[in-house]
TIVO-2410 file (N, C-alpha, C; in nm, 3 decimals):
# residues 167
REC num residu      c1      c2      c3 atome chaine
REC   1      M   0.095  -0.124   0.027     N      A
REC   1      M  -0.018  -0.008   0.042    CA      A
REC   1      M   0.110   0.097   0.036     C      A
REC   2      G   0.085   0.217  -0.117     N      A
REC   2      G   0.156   0.347  -0.116    CA      A
REC   2      G   0.105   0.435  -0.044     C      A
REC   3      R   0.087   0.436   0.083     N      A
REC   3      R   0.024   0.519   0.102    CA      A
REC   3      R   0.128   0.638   0.147     C      A
REC   4      R   0.108   0.752   0.134     N      A
REC   4      R   0.193   0.880   0.193    CA      A
REC   4      R   0.126   0.959   0.286     C      A
REC   5      I   0.209   1.034   0.353     N      A
REC   5      I   0.183   1.080   0.513    CA      A
REC   5      I   0.110   1.240   0.479     C      A
REC   6      P  -0.015   1.250   0.482     N      A
REC   6      P  -0.040   1.404   0.461    CA      A
REC   6      P  -0.023   1.515   0.437     C      A
REC   7      R   0.026   1.573   0.343     N      A
REC   7      R   0.076   1.714   0.324    CA      A
REC   7      R   0.033   1.809   0.464     C      A
REC   8      M  -0.070   1.808   0.494     N      A
REC   8      M  -0.117   1.932   0.598    CA      A
REC   8      M  -0.101   1.860   0.729     C      A
REC   9      L  -0.116   1.716   0.735     N      A
REC   9      L  -0.064   1.659   0.861    CA      A
REC   9      L   0.066   1.729   0.880     C      A
REC  10      C   0.178   1.723   0.808     N      A
REC  10      C   0.280   1.815   0.827    CA      A
REC  10      C   0.329   1.887   0.885     C      A
REC  11      A   0.206   1.966   0.786     N      A
REC  11      A   0.218   2.120   0.769    CA      A
REC  11      A   0.208   2.144   0.942     C      A
REC  12      A   0.074   2.085   0.961     N      A
REC  12      A   0.027   2.103   1.073    CA      A
REC  12      A   0.123   2.100   1.207     C      A
REC  13      A   0.103   1.946   1.170     N      A
REC  13      A   0.238   1.873   1.252    CA      A
REC  13      A   0.377   1.936   1.267     C      A
REC  14      L   0.396   2.010   1.128     N      A
REC  14      L   0.509   2.083   1.091    CA      A
REC  14      L   0.498   2.189   1.199     C      A
REC  15      L   0.351   2.227   1.203     N      A
REC  15      L   0.331   2.394   1.266    CA      A
REC  15      L   0.442   2.338   1.368     C      A
REC  16      C   0.434   2.227   1.411     N      A
REC  16      C   0.546   2.204   1.592    CA      A
REC  16      C   0.646   2.147   1.549     C      A
REC  17      G   0.715   2.113   1.411     N      A
REC  17      G   0.828   2.110   1.354    CA      A
REC  17      G   0.814   1.979   1.320     C      A
REC  18      L   0.711   1.876   1.311     N      A
REC  18      L   0.665   1.808   1.197    CA      A
REC  18      L   0.725   1.785   1.049     C      A
REC  19      A   0.786   1.723   0.989     N      A
REC  19      A   0.839   1.728   0.883    CA      A
REC  19      A   0.755   1.596   0.773     C      A
REC  20      L   0.684   1.573   0.800     N      A
REC  20      L   0.643   1.456   0.671    CA      A
REC  20      L   0.542   1.517   0.591     C      A
REC  21      S   0.484   1.597   0.632     N      A
REC  21      S   0.380   1.654   0.552    CA      A
REC  21      S   0.368   1.628   0.399     C      A
REC  22      P   0.315   1.596   0.320     N      A
REC  22      P   0.248   1.544   0.214    CA      A
REC  22      P   0.178   1.705   0.128     C      A
REC  23      F   0.169   1.721   0.236     N      A
REC  23      F   0.073   1.901   0.157    CA      A
REC  23      F   0.031   1.935   0.304     C      A
REC  24      T   0.031   2.111   0.234     N      A
REC  24      T  -0.028   2.231   0.328    CA      A
REC  24      T  -0.078   2.323   0.296     C      A
REC  25      Y  -0.151   2.406   0.396     N      A
REC  25      Y  -0.179   2.541   0.291    CA      A
REC  25      Y  -0.144   2.603   0.236     C      A
REC  26      A  -0.043   2.694   0.283     N      A
REC  26      A   0.045   2.736   0.201    CA      A
REC  26      A   0.138   2.645   0.097     C      A
REC  27      W   0.158   2.559   0.119     N      A
REC  27      W   0.243   2.502   0.057    CA      A
REC  27      W   0.165   2.423  -0.053     C      A
REC  28      A   0.055   2.394  -0.065     N      A
REC  28      A   0.022   2.368  -0.160    CA      A
REC  28      A  -0.029   2.454  -0.308     C      A
REC  29      D  -0.047   2.555  -0.255     N      A
REC  29      D  -0.072   2.675  -0.361    CA      A
REC  29      D   0.010   2.752  -0.408     C      A
REC  30      H   0.129   2.687  -0.399     N      A
REC  30      H   0.287   2.780  -0.490    CA      A
REC  30      H   0.408   2.681  -0.466     C      A
REC  31      H   0.362   2.577  -0.460     N      A
REC  31      H   0.500   2.430  -0.467    CA      A
REC  31      H   0.419   2.307  -0.555     C      A
REC  32      E   0.476   2.264  -0.626     N      A
REC  32      E   0.466   2.091  -0.697    CA      A
REC  32      E   0.519   2.034  -0.604     C      A
REC  33      D   0.452   1.901  -0.566     N      A
REC  33      D   0.446   1.808  -0.496    CA      A
REC  33      D   0.600   1.726  -0.542     C      A
REC  34      T   0.668   1.682  -0.526     N      A
REC  34      T   0.836   1.630  -0.547    CA      A
REC  34      T   0.837   1.492  -0.477     C      A
REC  35      G   0.765   1.470  -0.357     N      A
REC  35      G   0.764   1.333  -0.275    CA      A
REC  35      G   0.864   1.353  -0.225     C      A
REC  36      D   0.948   1.471  -0.191     N      A
REC  36      D   1.040   1.441  -0.133    CA      A
REC  36      D   1.071   1.530   0.038     C      A
REC  37      H   1.020   1.519   0.112     N      A
REC  37      H   1.021   1.594   0.220    CA      A
REC  37      H   1.111   1.590   0.313     C      A
REC  38      Q   1.147   1.690   0.413     N      A
REC  38      Q   1.244   1.686   0.466    CA      A
REC  38      Q   1.189   1.731   0.638     C      A
REC  39      P   1.219   1.631   0.708     N      A
REC  39      P   1.140   1.737   0.819    CA      A
REC  39      P   1.215   1.867   0.894     C      A
REC  40      I   1.158   1.937   0.940     N      A
REC  40      I   1.225   2.076   0.987    CA      A
REC  40      I   1.312   2.067   1.111     C      A
REC  41      S   1.385   2.096   1.082     N      A
REC  41      S   1.472   2.102   1.195    CA      A
REC  41      S   1.439   2.106   1.365     C      A
REC  42      I   1.491   2.057   1.451     N      A
REC  42      I   1.410   2.101   1.569    CA      A
REC  42      I   1.474   2.227   1.621     C      A
REC  43      P   1.583   2.256   1.654     N      A
REC  43      P   1.590   2.380   1.638    CA      A
REC  43      P   1.532   2.507   1.539     C      A
REC  44      A   1.513   2.512   1.437     N      A
REC  44      A   1.436   2.590   1.357    CA      A
REC  44      A   1.262   2.567   1.418     C      A
REC  45      A   1.237   2.491   1.456     N      A
REC  45      A   1.067   2.478   1.478    CA      A
REC  45      A   1.083   2.554   1.645     C      A
REC  46      E   1.149   2.515   1.746     N      A
REC  46      E   1.204   2.552   1.879    CA      A
REC  46      E   1.156   2.740   1.831     C      A
REC  47      E   1.265   2.755   1.739     N      A
REC  47      E   1.307   2.912   1.711    CA      A
REC  47      E   1.158   3.011   1.670     C      A
REC  48      A   1.058   2.911   1.571     N      A
REC  48      A   0.972   2.997   1.536    CA      A
REC  48      A   0.863   2.948   1.607     C      A
REC  49      I   0.879   2.860   1.679     N      A
REC  49      I   0.710   2.893   1.812    CA      A
REC  49      I   0.788   3.013   1.939     C      A
REC  50      S   0.930   3.024   1.938     N      A
REC  50      S   0.936   3.116   2.023    CA      A
REC  50      S   0.906   3.263   1.977     C      A
REC  51      H   0.856   3.270   1.847     N      A
REC  51      H   0.811   3.370   1.753    CA      A
REC  51      H   0.625   3.392   1.821     C      A
REC  52      L   0.575   3.290   1.854     N      A
REC  52      L   0.470   3.284   1.915    CA      A
REC  52      L   0.390   3.355   2.023     C      A
REC  53      P   0.279   3.391   2.036     N      A
REC  53      P   0.243   3.496   2.161    CA      A
REC  53      P   0.297   3.396   2.272     C      A
REC  54      A   0.261   3.443   2.319     N      A
REC  54      A   0.333   3.388   2.492    CA      A
REC  54      A   0.224   3.243   2.525     C      A
REC  55      P   0.106   3.299   2.525     N      A
REC  55      P  -0.034   3.192   2.571    CA      A
REC  55      P   0.007   3.058   2.454     C      A
REC  56      L   0.051   3.087   2.323     N      A
REC  56      L   0.075   2.986   2.277    CA      A
REC  56      L   0.182   2.873   2.246     C      A
REC  57      Q   0.280   2.935   2.313     N      A
REC  57      Q   0.406   2.867   2.309    CA      A
REC  57      Q   0.391   2.735   2.373     C      A
REC  58      P   0.285   2.684   2.474     N      A
REC  58      P   0.315   2.572   2.538    CA      A
REC  58      P   0.242   2.466   2.471     C      A
REC  59      I   0.136   2.521   2.411     N      A
REC  59      I   0.025   2.381   2.353    CA      A
REC  59      I   0.137   2.375   2.186     C      A
REC  60      F   0.213   2.449   2.128     N      A
REC  60      F   0.280   2.492   2.056    CA      A
REC  60      F   0.432   2.330   2.092     C      A
REC  61      A   0.444   2.380   2.122     N      A
REC  61      A   0.548   2.309   2.245    CA      A
REC  61      A   0.516   2.167   2.269     C      A
REC  62      A   0.456   2.115   2.322     N      A
REC  62      A   0.384   1.980   2.359    CA      A
REC  62      A   0.374   1.943   2.200     C      A
REC  63      T   0.334   2.002   2.123     N      A
REC  63      T   0.307   1.924   1.972    CA      A
REC  63      T   0.447   1.883   1.954     C      A
REC  64      L   0.544   1.960   1.862     N      A
REC  64      L   0.698   1.912   1.880    CA      A
REC  64      L   0.732   1.819   1.953     C      A
REC  65      E   0.709   1.818   2.103     N      A
REC  65      E   0.767   1.668   2.175    CA      A
REC  65      E   0.678   1.611   2.107     C      A
REC  66      V   0.521   1.565   2.062     N      A
REC  66      V   0.448   1.461   2.009    CA      A
REC  66      V   0.580   1.427   1.881     C      A
REC  67      D   0.595   1.512   1.795     N      A
REC  67      D   0.660   1.507   1.673    CA      A
REC  67      D   0.792   1.474   1.691     C      A
REC  68      K   0.870   1.478   1.770     N      A
REC  68      K   0.940   1.435   1.823    CA      A
REC  68      K   0.974   1.274   1.839     C      A
REC  69      Q   0.874   1.252   1.916     N      A
REC  69      Q   0.862   1.122   1.941    CA      A
REC  69      Q   0.792   1.035   1.834     C      A
REC  70      T   0.765   1.101   1.746     N      A
REC  70      T   0.710   1.042   1.574    CA      A
REC  70      T   0.796   1.019   1.493     C      A
REC  71      R   0.880   1.086   1.500     N      A
REC  71      R   0.981   1.104   1.378    CA      A
REC  71      R   1.006   0.988   1.341     C      A
REC  72      N   1.078   0.890   1.399     N      A
REC  72      N   1.131   0.737   1.353    CA      A
REC  72      N   1.025   0.652   1.322     C      A
REC  73      A   0.913   0.693   1.336     N      A
REC  73      A   0.812   0.583   1.307    CA      A
REC  73      A   0.792   0.653   1.153     C      A
REC  74      F   0.722   0.764   1.133     N      A
REC  74      F   0.712   0.828   1.028    CA      A
REC  74      F   0.835   0.778   0.912     C      A
REC  75      S   0.926   0.746   0.950     N      A
REC  75      S   1.020   0.733   0.833    CA      A
REC  75      S   1.091   0.541   0.868     C      A
REC  76      S   1.036   0.493   0.929     N      A
REC  76      S   1.020   0.357   0.927    CA      A
REC  76      S   0.996   0.250   0.786     C      A
REC  77      G   0.895   0.354   0.725     N      A
REC  77      G   0.797   0.258   0.635    CA      A
REC  77      G   0.706   0.178   0.647     C      A
REC  78      D   0.747   0.111   0.787     N      A
REC  78      D   0.628   0.047   0.854    CA      A
REC  78      D   0.470   0.147   0.866     C      A
REC  79      P   0.379   0.033   0.752     N      A
REC  79      P   0.238   0.106   0.757    CA      A
REC  79      P   0.163   0.138   0.876     C      A
REC  80      A   0.168   0.038   0.994     N      A
REC  80      A   0.108   0.014   1.084    CA      A
REC  80      A   0.146   0.137   1.206     C      A
REC  81      M   0.279   0.164   1.187     N      A
REC  81      M   0.362   0.244   1.274    CA      A
REC  81      M   0.370   0.409   1.191     C      A
REC  82      M   0.340   0.410   1.125     N      A
REC  82      M   0.331   0.516   0.993    CA      A
REC  82      M   0.199   0.582   1.073     C      A
REC  83      M   0.086   0.509   1.064     N      A
REC  83      M  -0.083   0.463   1.064    CA      A
REC  83      M  -0.078   0.552   1.248     C      A
REC  84      A  -0.002   0.498   1.315     N      A
REC  84      A  -0.050   0.520   1.453    CA      A
REC  84      A   0.036   0.664   1.476     C      A
REC  85      A   0.129   0.680   1.433     N      A
REC  85      A   0.242   0.810   1.442    CA      A
REC  85      A   0.165   0.934   1.394     C      A
REC  86      G   0.102   0.887   1.271     N      A
REC  86      G  -0.010   0.971   1.247    CA      A
REC  86      G  -0.098   1.002   1.305     C      A
REC  87      Q  -0.216   0.943   1.345     N      A
REC  87      Q  -0.303   0.953   1.437    CA      A
REC  87      Q  -0.272   1.027   1.563     C      A
REC  88      A  -0.155   1.000   1.620     N      A
REC  88      A  -0.092   1.029   1.775    CA      A
REC  88      A  -0.038   1.201   1.689     C      A
REC  89      M   0.016   1.228   1.619     N      A
REC  89      M   0.035   1.367   1.523    CA      A
REC  89      M  -0.121   1.420   1.499     C      A
REC  90      G  -0.180   1.360   1.464     N      A
REC  90      G  -0.318   1.450   1.450    CA      A
REC  90      G  -0.385   1.455   1.581     C      A
REC  91      Q  -0.380   1.443   1.647     N      A
REC  91      Q  -0.486   1.408   1.788    CA      A
REC  91      Q  -0.380   1.539   1.826     C      A
REC  92      A  -0.233   1.581   1.828     N      A
REC  92      A  -0.165   1.668   1.897    CA      A
REC  92      A  -0.213   1.785   1.813     C      A
REC  93      I  -0.177   1.762   1.688     N      A
REC  93      I  -0.223   1.914   1.627    CA      A
REC  93      I  -0.387   1.959   1.621     C      A
REC  94      K  -0.476   1.850   1.634     N      A
REC  94      K  -0.589   1.903   1.709    CA      A
REC  94      K  -0.611   2.016   1.795     C      A
REC  95      V  -0.565   1.927   1.861     N      A
REC  95      V  -0.567   1.984   2.034    CA      A
REC  95      V  -0.527   2.168   2.025     C      A
REC  96      C  -0.368   2.132   1.963     N      A
REC  96      C  -0.341   2.248   1.930    CA      A
REC  96      C  -0.377   2.370   1.853     C      A
REC  97      M  -0.462   2.309   1.756     N      A
REC  97      M  -0.523   2.437   1.638    CA      A
REC  97      M  -0.672   2.447   1.707     C      A
REC  98      E  -0.703   2.355   1.801     N      A
REC  98      E  -0.842   2.409   1.852    CA      A
REC  98      E  -0.799   2.546   1.962     C      A
REC  99      Q  -0.688   2.507   2.032     N      A
REC  99      Q  -0.657   2.688   2.126    CA      A
REC  99      Q  -0.622   2.757   2.065     C      A
REC 100      T  -0.561   2.742   1.948     N      A
REC 100      T  -0.476   2.882   1.859    CA      A
REC 100      T  -0.628   2.908   1.805     C      A
REC 101      R  -0.737   2.834   1.762     N      A
REC 101      R  -0.814   2.895   1.726    CA      A
REC 101      R  -0.953   2.979   1.814     C      A
REC 102      Q  -0.898   2.934   1.936     N      A
REC 102      Q  -0.964   2.972   2.074    CA      A
REC 102      Q  -0.888   3.143   2.107     C      A
REC 103      F  -0.801   3.123   2.098     N      A
REC 103      F  -0.709   3.246   2.166    CA      A
REC 103      F  -0.741   3.333   2.018     C      A
REC 104      L  -0.698   3.278   1.903     N      A
REC 104      L  -0.730   3.382   1.781    CA      A
REC 104      L  -0.855   3.470   1.824     C      A
REC 105      G  -0.945   3.411   1.850     N      A
REC 105      G  -1.127   3.468   1.924    CA      A
REC 105      G  -1.081   3.639   1.953     C      A
REC 106      S  -0.981   3.611   2.009     N      A
REC 106      S  -0.975   3.789   2.108    CA      A
REC 106      S  -0.839   3.827   2.105     C      A
REC 107      A  -0.764   3.784   2.006     N      A
REC 107      A  -0.622   3.825   1.978    CA      A
REC 107      A  -0.615   3.965   1.912     C      A
REC 108      S  -0.504   4.045   1.969     N      A
REC 108      S  -0.466   4.148   1.878    CA      A
REC 108      S  -0.420   4.133   1.765     C      A
REC 109      P  -0.443   4.265   1.637     N      A
REC 109      P  -0.412   4.219   1.525    CA      A
REC 109      P  -0.253   4.174   1.512     C      A
REC 110      E  -0.207   4.243   1.593     N      A
REC 110      E  -0.016   4.221   1.600    CA      A
REC 110      E  -0.017   4.049   1.659     C      A
REC 111      D  -0.094   4.023   1.748     N      A
REC 111      D  -0.075   3.883   1.781    CA      A
REC 111      D  -0.112   3.767   1.674     C      A
REC 112      A  -0.246   3.794   1.619     N      A
REC 112      A  -0.276   3.712   1.504    CA      A
REC 112      A  -0.212   3.685   1.351     C      A
REC 113      D  -0.121   3.833   1.353     N      A
REC 113      D  -0.032   3.801   1.237    CA      A
REC 113      D   0.150   3.760   1.245     C      A
REC 114      K   0.123   3.747   1.409     N      A
REC 114      K   0.229   3.629   1.459    CA      A
REC 114      K   0.203   3.524   1.480     C      A
REC 115      V   0.082   3.473   1.475     N      A
REC 115      V   0.019   3.334   1.488    CA      A
REC 115      V   0.053   3.302   1.297     C      A
REC 116      A  -0.026   3.399   1.222     N      A
REC 116      A   0.009   3.353   1.062    CA      A
REC 116      A   0.090   3.302   1.058     C      A
REC 117      G   0.225   3.416   1.050     N      A
REC 117      G   0.331   3.372   1.042    CA      A
REC 117      G   0.432   3.245   1.072     C      A
REC 118      V   0.356   3.235   1.193     N      A
REC 118      V   0.413   3.079   1.227    CA      A
REC 118      V   0.351   2.952   1.127     C      A
REC 119      L   0.207   2.983   1.130     N      A
REC 119      L   0.173   2.867   1.111    CA      A
REC 119      L   0.197   2.895   0.914     C      A
REC 120      H   0.203   2.970   0.888     N      A
REC 120      H   0.308   2.991   0.738    CA      A
REC 120      H   0.393   2.896   0.691     C      A
REC 121      F   0.520   2.937   0.836     N      A
REC 121      F   0.638   2.846   0.878    CA      A
REC 121      F   0.569   2.710   0.829     C      A
REC 122      F   0.561   2.671   0.912     N      A
REC 122      F   0.510   2.502   0.921    CA      A
REC 122      F   0.427   2.476   0.835     C      A
REC 123      A   0.331   2.537   0.736     N      A
REC 123      A   0.309   2.486   0.653    CA      A
REC 123      A   0.408   2.487   0.498     C      A
REC 124      S   0.494   2.590   0.536     N      A
REC 124      S   0.553   2.573   0.419    CA      A
REC 124      S   0.673   2.476   0.424     C      A
REC 125      E   0.681   2.384   0.541     N      A
REC 125      E   0.821   2.271   0.606    CA      A
REC 125      E   0.940   2.370   0.627     C      A
REC 126      G   0.942   2.505   0.630     N      A
REC 126      G   1.006   2.532   0.705    CA      A
REC 126      G   1.079   2.641   0.641     C      A
REC 127      Q   1.046   2.632   0.509     N      A
REC 127      Q   1.136   2.703   0.404    CA      A
REC 127      Q   0.968   2.778   0.345     C      A
REC 128      P   0.953   2.902   0.386     N      A
REC 128      P   0.848   2.992   0.333    CA      A
REC 128      P   0.901   3.098   0.305     C      A
REC 129      D   0.834   3.147   0.152     N      A
REC 129      D   0.894   3.255   0.085    CA      A
REC 129      D   0.857   3.379   0.160     C      A
REC 130      G   0.907   3.392   0.224     N      A
REC 130      G   0.887   3.532   0.316    CA      A
REC 130      G   0.802   3.549   0.432     C      A
REC 131      P   0.722   3.655   0.480     N      A
REC 131      P   0.626   3.614   0.538    CA      A
REC 131      P   0.535   3.577   0.513     C      A
REC 132      A   0.443   3.529   0.613     N      A
REC 132      A   0.304   3.456   0.550    CA      A
REC 132      A   0.220   3.595   0.451     C      A
REC 133      P   0.173   3.518   0.351     N      A
REC 133      P   0.124   3.604   0.242    CA      A
REC 133      P   0.060   3.751   0.314     C      A
REC 134      P  -0.006   3.852   0.206     N      A
REC 134      P  -0.098   3.958   0.238    CA      A
REC 134      P  -0.176   3.923   0.251     C      A
REC 135      G  -0.262   3.926   0.345     N      A
REC 135      G  -0.405   3.894   0.381    CA      A
REC 135      G  -0.457   3.752   0.435     C      A
REC 136      S  -0.311   3.714   0.510     N      A
REC 136      S  -0.312   3.564   0.539    CA      A
REC 136      S  -0.455   3.550   0.671     C      A
REC 137      E  -0.527   3.464   0.648     N      A
REC 137      E  -0.632   3.495   0.799    CA      A
REC 137      E  -0.554   3.397   0.872     C      A
REC 138      A  -0.516   3.437   0.963     N      A
REC 138      A  -0.423   3.294   1.069    CA      A
REC 138      A  -0.598   3.204   1.124     C      A
REC 139      V  -0.688   3.227   1.104     N      A
REC 139      V  -0.792   3.133   1.169    CA      A
REC 139      V  -0.840   3.074   1.056     C      A
REC 140      Q  -0.807   3.087   0.937     N      A
REC 140      Q  -0.844   3.015   0.861    CA      A
REC 140      Q  -0.739   2.946   0.818     C      A
REC 141      M  -0.607   2.918   0.868     N      A
REC 141      M  -0.517   2.824   0.854    CA      A
REC 141      M  -0.503   2.741   0.973     C      A
REC 142      A  -0.536   2.799   1.086     N      A
REC 142      A  -0.570   2.690   1.195    CA      A
REC 142      A  -0.673   2.625   1.166     C      A
REC 143      Q  -0.775   2.694   1.068     N      A
REC 143      Q  -0.913   2.625   1.016    CA      A
REC 143      Q  -0.855   2.456   0.957     C      A
REC 144      H  -0.764   2.499   0.846     N      A
REC 144      H  -0.739   2.413   0.769    CA      A
REC 144      H  -0.671   2.310   0.824     C      A
REC 145      M  -0.571   2.327   0.933     N      A
REC 145      M  -0.486   2.248   0.990    CA      A
REC 145      M  -0.590   2.183   1.121     C      A
REC 146      L  -0.654   2.221   1.128     N      A
REC 146      L  -0.753   2.107   1.265    CA      A
REC 146      L  -0.841   2.044   1.148     C      A
REC 147      H  -0.829   2.093   1.060     N      A
REC 147      H  -0.944   1.961   0.910    CA      A
REC 147      H  -0.836   1.874   0.875     C      A
REC 148      D  -0.745   1.933   0.914     N      A
REC 148      D  -0.609   1.811   0.817    CA      A
REC 148      D  -0.613   1.655   0.958     C      A
REC 149      A  -0.571   1.740   1.062     N      A
REC 149      A  -0.569   1.659   1.182    CA      A
REC 149      A  -0.648   1.595   1.210     C      A
REC 150      E  -0.774   1.640   1.184     N      A
REC 150      E  -0.914   1.544   1.233    CA      A
REC 150      E  -0.915   1.440   1.098     C      A
REC 151      M  -0.834   1.445   0.989     N      A
REC 151      M  -0.886   1.403   0.867    CA      A
REC 151      M  -0.760   1.253   0.917     C      A
REC 152      M  -0.634   1.335   0.953     N      A
REC 152      M  -0.541   1.202   1.016    CA      A
REC 152      M  -0.583   1.143   1.104     C      A
REC 153      I  -0.612   1.170   1.219     N      A
REC 153      I  -0.710   1.060   1.310    CA      A
REC 153      I  -0.802   0.988   1.284     C      A
REC 154      A  -0.869   1.005   1.126     N      A
REC 154      A  -0.952   0.889   1.077    CA      A
REC 154      A  -0.894   0.798   0.994     C      A
REC 155      G  -0.728   0.856   1.004     N      A
REC 155      G  -0.674   0.758   0.903    CA      A
REC 155      G  -0.719   0.806   0.748     C      A
REC 156      Q  -0.722   0.898   0.706     N      A
REC 156      Q  -0.741   0.970   0.599    CA      A
REC 156      Q  -0.622   1.044   0.555     C      A
REC 157      D  -0.607   1.053   0.426     N      A
REC 157      D  -0.512   1.127   0.364    CA      A
REC 157      D  -0.562   1.270   0.335     C      A
REC 158      P  -0.515   1.342   0.412     N      A
REC 158      P  -0.571   1.506   0.403    CA      A
REC 158      P  -0.536   1.571   0.262     C      A
REC 159      G  -0.427   1.485   0.203     N      A
REC 159      G  -0.391   1.533   0.078    CA      A
REC 159      G  -0.511   1.497  -0.041     C      A
REC 160      M  -0.600   1.421  -0.024     N      A
REC 160      M  -0.719   1.394  -0.135    CA      A
REC 160      M  -0.814   1.513  -0.109     C      A
REC 161      G  -0.804   1.579  -0.029     N      A
REC 161      G  -0.869   1.720  -0.029    CA      A
REC 161      G  -1.009   1.691   0.017     C      A
REC 162      D  -1.130   1.802   0.039     N      A
REC 162      D  -1.239   1.789   0.116    CA      A
REC 162      D  -1.330   1.919   0.022     C      A
REC 163      P  -1.418   1.833  -0.060     N      A
REC 163      P  -1.510   1.934  -0.146    CA      A
REC 163      P  -1.536   2.031  -0.063     C      A
REC 164      N  -1.582   2.014   0.064     N      A
REC 164      N  -1.710   2.104   0.132    CA      A
REC 164      N  -1.601   2.210   0.166     C      A
REC 165      M  -1.462   2.167   0.210     N      A
REC 165      M  -1.347   2.259   0.298    CA      A
REC 165      M  -1.290   2.404   0.182     C      A
REC 166      P  -1.368   2.472   0.240     N      A
REC 166      P  -1.301   2.583   0.170    CA      A
REC 166      P  -1.169   2.645   0.149     C      A
REC 167      L  -1.101   2.669   0.020     N      A
REC 167      L  -0.951   2.714   0.084    CA      A
REC 167      L  -0.967   2.838   0.121     C      A
***
């Protein structure tokens, strides 16, 4: 079974440093999928997390810890291990994105911009083409990542897309 790890999963998981992402919110619009995905380095992920507003840093750091624990499973080639790791990452990302969306409900425009920049960093696998694109809506990016995390938990490939999910 040639199942690939979902891109947004990684983006979202990348959201905290994961780097399996076969698809992402920002990435999908600007890059062609080559199948060659390298994890974001732990130091780069930690640096990105340090740019978040203080209330979000602990949940992103916790998601990064799950990423660290699941990296070997994702690179193992064992479908069962990869599926279990994907579900664990999906759950961590889901919790992280739910808290992010809650935070953004009352965030200042400056804090929302910081969150958008960090989400863009993870969505682009640590290779953003600069800051988050103008008009990036942090709430929308978090919603996409939450949706993808839910698909990961269900064992589905977020890369297949959902016709009901707006881009």
